[in-house]
C-alpha atoms as a printed R data frame, in Angstrom:
    type eleno elety resid chain resno       x      y       z
1   ATOM     1    CA   MET     A     1   0.042  0.053   0.037
2   ATOM     2    CA   ASN     A     2   1.199  3.567  -0.689
3   ATOM     3    CA   GLU     A     3   3.385  4.850   2.000
4   ATOM     4    CA   GLN     A     4   1.541  8.238   2.191
5   ATOM     5    CA   VAL     A     5  -1.789  6.480   2.835
6   ATOM     6    CA   LEU     A     6  -0.326  4.459   5.776
7   ATOM     7    CA   SER     A     7   1.576  7.311   7.260
8   ATOM     8    CA   LEU     A     8  -1.265 10.084   7.221
9   ATOM     9    CA   ASN     A     9  -3.016 10.656  10.515
10  ATOM    10    CA   VAL     A    10  -6.356 11.079   8.975
11  ATOM    11    CA   PRO     A    11  -8.291 12.404  12.025
12  ATOM    12    CA   GLN     A    12  -5.448 14.971  12.690
13  ATOM    13    CA   CYS     A    13  -5.708 16.059   8.962
14  ATOM    14    CA   ILE     A    14  -9.471 16.527   9.141
15  ATOM    15    CA   ASN     A    15  -9.231 18.436  12.370
16  ATOM    16    CA   GLU     A    16  -6.492 20.682  10.897
17  ATOM    17    CA   VAL     A    17  -8.784 21.525   7.954
18  ATOM    18    CA   MET     A    18 -11.736 22.403  10.363
19  ATOM    19    CA   LYS     A    19  -9.304 24.598  12.464
20  ATOM    20    CA   THR     A    20  -7.929 26.328   9.318
21  ATOM    21    CA   VAL     A    21 -11.534 27.106   7.996
22  ATOM    22    CA   ASN     A    22 -12.738 28.084  11.413
23  ATOM    23    CA   MET     A    23 -15.229 25.305  11.606
24  ATOM    24    CA   LYS     A    24 -15.660 22.566  14.244
25  ATOM    25    CA   GLU     A    25 -17.850 19.443  13.745
26  ATOM    26    CA   GLU     A    26 -17.635 16.283  15.820
27  ATOM    27    CA   LEU     A    27 -15.573 13.648  14.143
28  ATOM    28    CA   CYS     A    28 -16.491  9.835  14.355
29  ATOM    29    CA   GLU     A    29 -14.869  6.859  12.806
30  ATOM    30    CA   VAL     A    30 -17.476  4.800  11.230
31  ATOM    31    CA   HIS     A    31 -17.471  1.412   9.319
32  ATOM    32    CA   ASP     A    32 -20.490  2.068   6.953
33  ATOM    33    CA   GLY     A    33 -18.768  1.925   3.514
34  ATOM    34    CA   ILE     A    34 -19.009  5.622   2.802
35  ATOM    35    CA   ASN     A    35 -15.708  7.331   2.687
36  ATOM    36    CA   MET     A    36 -16.702 10.418   4.418
37  ATOM    37    CA   SER     A    37 -20.153 11.867   5.196
38  ATOM    38    CA   TYR     A    38 -21.811 14.619   7.179
39  ATOM    39    CA   ASN     A    39 -24.611 13.427   9.483
40  ATOM    40    CA   PHE     A    40 -26.869 16.389   9.688
41  ATOM    41    CA   ILE     A    41 -29.138 14.870  12.290
42  ATOM    42    CA   GLY     A    42 -26.131 13.864  14.598
43  ATOM    43    CA   LYS     A    43 -24.081 16.919  13.577
44  ATOM    44    CA   TYR     A    44 -20.841 14.945  12.930
45  ATOM    45    CA   ILE     A    45 -18.531 14.034  10.168
46  ATOM    46    CA   GLY     A    46 -18.050 10.366   9.816
47  ATOM    47    CA   TYR     A    47 -15.139  8.763   8.048
48  ATOM    48    CA   ASP     A    48 -14.473  5.172   7.074
49  ATOM    49    CA   MET     A    49 -10.855  4.529   6.893
50  ATOM    50    CA   GLU     A    50 -10.957  1.529   4.713
51  ATOM    51    CA   ARG     A    51 -13.395  3.050   2.187
52  ATOM    52    CA   LEU     A    52 -11.257  6.246   2.176
53  ATOM    53    CA   LYS     A    53  -8.292  4.249   1.021
54  ATOM    54    CA   ILE     A    54 -10.368  2.512  -1.658
55  ATOM    55    CA   ALA     A    55 -11.916  5.711  -2.981
56  ATOM    56    CA   TYR     A    56  -8.551  7.503  -3.189
57  ATOM    57    CA   GLY     A    57  -7.182  4.517  -5.275
58  ATOM    58    CA   GLU     A    58 -10.236  4.969  -7.635
59  ATOM    59    CA   ILE     A    59  -9.245  8.515  -8.563
60  ATOM    60    CA   GLU     A    60  -7.858  8.795 -12.014
61  ATOM    61    CA   THR     A    61  -5.871 11.917 -11.291
62  ATOM    62    CA   ILE     A    62  -2.806 11.503  -9.221
63  ATOM    63    CA   CYS     A    63  -2.858 13.594  -6.018
64  ATOM    64    CA   LEU     A    64  -1.599 13.380  -2.508
65  ATOM    65    CA   PHE     A    65  -3.697 11.291  -0.131
66  ATOM    66    CA   GLU     A    66  -3.550 14.272   2.206
67  ATOM    67    CA   ASP     A    67  -5.026 16.537  -0.464
68  ATOM    68    CA   TYR     A    68  -7.763 14.066  -1.024
69  ATOM    69    CA   ILE     A    69  -8.601 13.909   2.608
70  ATOM    70    CA   LYS     A    70  -8.534 17.827   2.753
71  ATOM    71    CA   THR     A    71 -10.735 18.100  -0.205
72  ATOM    72    CA   ILE     A    72 -13.382 15.542   1.049
73  ATOM    73    CA   THR     A    73 -13.287 17.189   4.470
74  ATOM    74    CA   MET     A    74 -13.986 20.643   2.911
75  ATOM    75    CA   HIS     A    75 -16.985 18.894   0.983
76  ATOM    76    CA   GLU     A    76 -18.337 17.519   4.132
77  ATOM    77    CA   LEU     A    77 -18.003 20.994   5.793
78  ATOM    78    CA   GLY     A    78 -19.874 22.280   2.826
79  ATOM    79    CA   HIS     A    79 -22.811 20.153   3.794
80  ATOM    80    CA   ALA     A    80 -22.478 21.562   7.339
81  ATOM    81    CA   ILE     A    81 -22.682 25.138   5.809
82  ATOM    82    CA   ASP     A    82 -25.879 23.928   4.025
83  ATOM    83    CA   LEU     A    83 -27.507 22.612   7.278
84  ATOM    84    CA   PRO     A    84 -30.711 24.641   7.145
85  ATOM    85    CA   ALA     A    85 -31.616 23.148   3.699
86  ATOM    86    CA   LEU     A    86 -30.694 19.637   4.867
87  ATOM    87    CA   GLU     A    87 -32.863 20.042   7.936
88  ATOM    88    CA   ALA     A    88 -35.660 21.372   5.818
89  ATOM    89    CA   SER     A    89 -35.580 18.213   3.727
90  ATOM    90    CA   LEU     A    90 -35.925 15.796   6.645
91  ATOM    91    CA   ALA     A    91 -39.528 15.195   6.507
92  ATOM    92    CA   ARG     A    92 -39.449 14.265   2.700
93  ATOM    93    CA   THR     A    93 -36.293 12.270   3.261
94  ATOM    94    CA   ILE     A    94 -38.112 10.196   5.957
95  ATOM    95    CA   GLU     A    95 -41.048  9.598   3.652
96  ATOM    96    CA   ILE     A    96 -38.804  8.424   0.836
97  ATOM    97    CA   PHE     A    97 -36.647  6.359   3.356
98  ATOM    98    CA   THR     A    98 -39.912  4.738   4.677
99  ATOM    99    CA   MET     A    99 -41.039  3.931   1.252
100 ATOM   100    CA   LYS     A   100 -37.683  2.284   0.315
101 ATOM   101    CA   LYS     A   101 -37.883  0.098   3.469
102 ATOM   102    CA   SER     A   102 -41.615 -0.743   2.712
103 ATOM   103    CA   TYR     A   103 -41.049 -2.086  -0.849
104 ATOM   104    CA   SER     A   104 -38.493 -4.324  -2.444
105 ATOM   105    CA   LYS     A   105 -36.241 -2.904  -5.130
106 ATOM   106    CA   GLU     A   106 -38.073 -4.974  -7.747
107 ATOM   107    CA   GLU     A   107 -41.426 -3.409  -6.672
108 ATOM   108    CA   ILE     A   108 -40.028  0.097  -6.744
109 ATOM   109    CA   PHE     A   109 -38.709 -0.376 -10.248
110 ATOM   110    CA   ARG     A   110 -42.176 -1.780 -11.446
111 ATOM   111    CA   THR     A   111 -44.204  1.059  -9.949
112 ATOM   112    CA   PRO     A   112 -43.893  4.410 -11.497
113 ATOM   113    CA   ALA     A   113 -44.970  6.545  -8.468
114 ATOM   114    CA   LEU     A   114 -42.441  4.628  -6.289
115 ATOM   115    CA   LEU     A   115 -39.753  5.061  -8.895
116 ATOM   116    CA   LYS     A   116 -40.538  8.653  -9.210
117 ATOM   117    CA   MET     A   117 -39.874  9.129  -5.497
118 ATOM   118    CA   LEU     A   118 -36.497  7.472  -5.957
119 ATOM   119    CA   ILE     A   119 -35.744 10.018  -8.725
120 ATOM   120    CA   GLU     A   120 -36.816 12.809  -6.462
121 ATOM   121    CA   GLU     A   121 -34.339 11.409  -3.885
122 ATOM   122    CA   ASP     A   122 -31.606 11.448  -6.611
123 ATOM   123    CA   GLU     A   123 -32.427 14.989  -7.494
124 ATOM   124    CA   MET     A   124 -32.282 16.126  -3.866
125 ATOM   125    CA   ASN     A   125 -28.890 14.338  -3.315
126 ATOM   126    CA   LEU     A   126 -27.589 15.943  -6.542
127 ATOM   127    CA   ALA     A   127 -28.713 19.445  -5.482
128 ATOM   128    CA   PHE     A   128 -27.061 18.944  -1.929
129 ATOM   129    CA   GLU     A   129 -23.868 17.536  -3.377
130 ATOM   130    CA   ILE     A   130 -23.646 20.420  -5.843
131 ATOM   131    CA   THR     A   131 -24.229 22.885  -2.975
132 ATOM   132    CA   ALA     A   132 -21.669 21.208  -0.728
133 ATOM   133    CA   TRP     A   133 -19.143 21.197  -3.460
134 ATOM   134    CA   ASP     A   134 -19.745 24.795  -4.171
135 ATOM   135    CA   ASN     A   135 -19.345 25.531  -0.521
136 ATOM   136    CA   ALA     A   136 -16.172 23.521  -0.404
137 ATOM   137    CA   SER     A   137 -14.848 25.285  -3.494
138 ATOM   138    CA   GLU     A   138 -15.354 28.861  -1.637
139 ATOM   139    CA   LEU     A   139 -13.546 27.468   1.351
140 ATOM   140    CA   ASN     A   140 -10.651 26.045  -0.804
141 ATOM   141    CA   GLU     A   141 -10.493 29.443  -2.727
142 ATOM   142    CA   LYS     A   142 -10.377 31.430   0.665
143 ATOM   143    CA   TYR     A   143  -7.798 29.149   2.500
144 ATOM   144    CA   THR     A   144  -5.934 27.644  -0.510
145 ATOM   145    CA   LEU     A   145  -5.698 24.166   1.141
146 ATOM   146    CA   VAL     A   146  -5.644 22.203  -2.114
147 ATOM   147    CA   HIS     A   147  -4.423 22.948  -5.668
148 ATOM   148    CA   ALA     A   148  -7.454 23.758  -7.756
149 ATOM   149    CA   THR     A   149  -6.669 21.042 -10.359
150 ATOM   150    CA   ASP     A   150  -6.636 18.262  -7.726
151 ATOM   151    CA   PHE     A   151  -9.652 19.720  -5.904
152 ATOM   152    CA   ASN     A   152 -11.640 19.731  -9.173
153 ATOM   153    CA   ALA     A   153 -10.563 16.234 -10.150
154 ATOM   154    CA   ILE     A   154 -11.712 14.953  -6.716
155 ATOM   155    CA   ARG     A   155 -15.029 16.916  -7.154
156 ATOM   156    CA   LYS     A   156 -15.646 15.446 -10.577
157 ATOM   157    CA   HIS     A   157 -14.862 11.921  -9.363
158 ATOM   158    CA   SER     A   158 -17.159 12.273  -6.299
159 ATOM   159    CA   MET     A   159 -20.033 13.696  -8.368
160 ATOM   160    CA   ALA     A   160 -19.978 10.970 -11.004
161 ATOM   161    CA   SER     A   161 -21.562  8.406  -8.868
162 ATOM   162    CA   TYR     A   162 -24.621 10.665  -8.064
163 ATOM   163    CA   HIS     A   163 -25.000 11.324 -11.681
164 ATOM   164    CA   ARG     A   164 -24.756  7.622 -12.637
165 ATOM   165    CA   LEU     A   165 -27.345  6.805 -10.109
166 ATOM   166    CA   TYR     A   166 -29.668  9.562 -11.276
167 ATOM   167    CA   GLN     A   167 -29.313  8.519 -14.866
168 ATOM   168    CA   ARG     A   168 -29.940  4.901 -14.141
169 ATOM   169    CA   ASP     A   169 -33.094  5.580 -12.310
170 ATOM   170    CA   LEU     A   170 -34.310  8.127 -14.824
171 ATOM   171    CA   GLN     A   171 -33.823  5.672 -17.642
172 ATOM   172    CA   ALA     A   172 -35.565  2.945 -15.796
173 ATOM   173    CA   TYR     A   173 -38.485  5.338 -15.231
174 ATOM   174    CA   HIS     A   174 -38.724  6.308 -18.878
175 ATOM   175    CA   GLN     A   175 -38.563  2.733 -19.938
176 ATOM   176    CA   LEU     A   176 -41.312  1.755 -17.414
177 ATOM   177    CA   ILE     A   177 -43.576  4.536 -18.614
178 ATOM   178    CA   ASP     A   178 -42.944  3.509 -22.217
179 ATOM   179    CA   GLU     A   179 -43.795 -0.203 -21.464
180 ATOM   180    CA   LYS     A   180 -46.998  0.816 -19.563
181 ATOM   181    CA   SER     A   181 -47.956  3.049 -22.514
182 ATOM   182    CA   ALA     A   182 -47.433  0.275 -24.966
183 ATOM   183    CA   LYS     A   183 -50.079 -1.984 -23.164
């Protein structure tokens, strides 16, 4: 494994970013398969060391692991900055979460109204991700923690999964509507 990955004290790096940008969020190591996330209900940043290492290895652009951690940290702080919008979405998020727990994936992808809720969740997630990245970009411009080229490559890589999920669900919805119209 890359020496820089093994030698970096990730919690210390995250805390240094928060100190530099004058923000403080609780930090928790988690094992949920998500590299780093902002839990707006618990008001903490969670990080999964194993997933961070894997996600870093997936980036096509070569950058330092430390810069990857700094960038993802600024992104999660970007969510914290957007806390009022996240809190305003809670009721709808719970409705969608409940729907997803009440139906199998197969049922959701066979029912237009349910699939439309999934697309709505994708759209909400995309909007929150874009806002968090915009906020992170402002932090990076103000404090110059990571070179813009590396920052933008990490941003692009991170956003790709949200775009793919949205496109997949949207395509499934259009296909389902076409099939129902053909009957």
